[in-house]
Structures are given as structure tokens and as C-alpha cells.
N, C-alpha and C positions, 0 to 999 in steps of 0.2 A: 879602849885597848889599842895600842899602837902596833901596827904590823911589823913583823921582823924585816920586811923589805923596805920599810920607810927609810928615806934618806936622812942622814944625820942633819939636824938643824943647828946651824951655827949663826953667829951674828952676821957673818959675811953673806950667808945664804939668804937670811931674812932681808938684809939691806938690798941685795940684788933683786929679790922678789918684789920688794916694795917699789924700787926704782922702775923695774920693768912694768909693774902694774900701773904706776903713774903715767908712764909713756903710753901704754896701750889705751888707757882711759882718756888721756889727753888727746890722742890722735882721733879717737872715736868722737869725742866732743867736737873737735875741729871739723870732722867730716859732716856731722849733723848740722853744725852752724853754717857751713858752706852750702849744704843742701837747702837749708832754709833761706839762704840769700843774705845773711847778716855779715857785716864786717865785724872785726873784733871790737872796734869802737862803738858800733851800734849796739852790740850785745852788752858791752860794758855799761853803756848808758841805761839800757833797760834793766840790768841787774843791779845798778847803783854801785858798781865797783870800777876800778881803773882798768884801762885797756891793757896795762902792763900785767895786771893780775890774770886777765884772760889769757894773755900770751904765755905767761909762766905755767899756767894750768895746762894749756894745750901742748906745751913742750916738756911736760913732766918735771918741771923745776919748782913746783909749789905743792906742798903737802896740804891739800885742802880737805875740809871736813865734809861729812855727810850733808850738812846744811848747804854747802856750795853745790854738791852733786844734785841735791833736791831742787835748788834754784835753776840749775841748768835744765833739769828734767821739766820743770814747770814752764820756763820761758822758751825752751826749744821744742817742747811738746813731744817728749819721748818717755817711755816707761823704763823703770829700773827693775831688773829681775835678779834677785839675790840667789835664787835656787840654781841658776845656770851660770852665774857670775858673768853675765853679758848685759850690755846695754841694748835694749830692744827698741828699734825705731818704730 
């Protein structure tokens, strides 16, 4: 059941939400990477992806899959919590 107070969902709202989510997640991944002492290039080598891919993800310019998020979690050693929609270090 949808609440009467729920805001109207439009294509624009969804796109903005997705964009903001990519930015937030990318920033958090960058913070964790920097805390662990890795450069983008080092992490890219470990994950077997290009440095450009890491950069695009960290800057919210790449719509990456749950597989990528799982790889980040594995290689940067953090847990993903879906119940709170936060990345837990």
C-alpha cells in the first residue's frame, strides 16, 4: 500500500535519485579506497578493470552492477548493508 503522503514518482525524480545515489556511493568508495592507501590505478589492477572505470564509478558517471559493488567490497574489505542502505566500513 502506498502512503497518501508519498511523493509522486516521475521519470525525472527517478533519474535524479539514481544520479544522487551513484554520486554518494562513488564518494564512499573513494573514501574507503583512500583510507586503505590505494591509488585508482592500484585498485584497478587488483580488480582487473581500467583506472578510468574506477574514476567514473567514484565520480558517479558509471552505472555499475552489483557485481562491481561486490568486487569493491571484497578488495577494499568492507561490508554492504542493504537494510540501512549504507556501506559499512
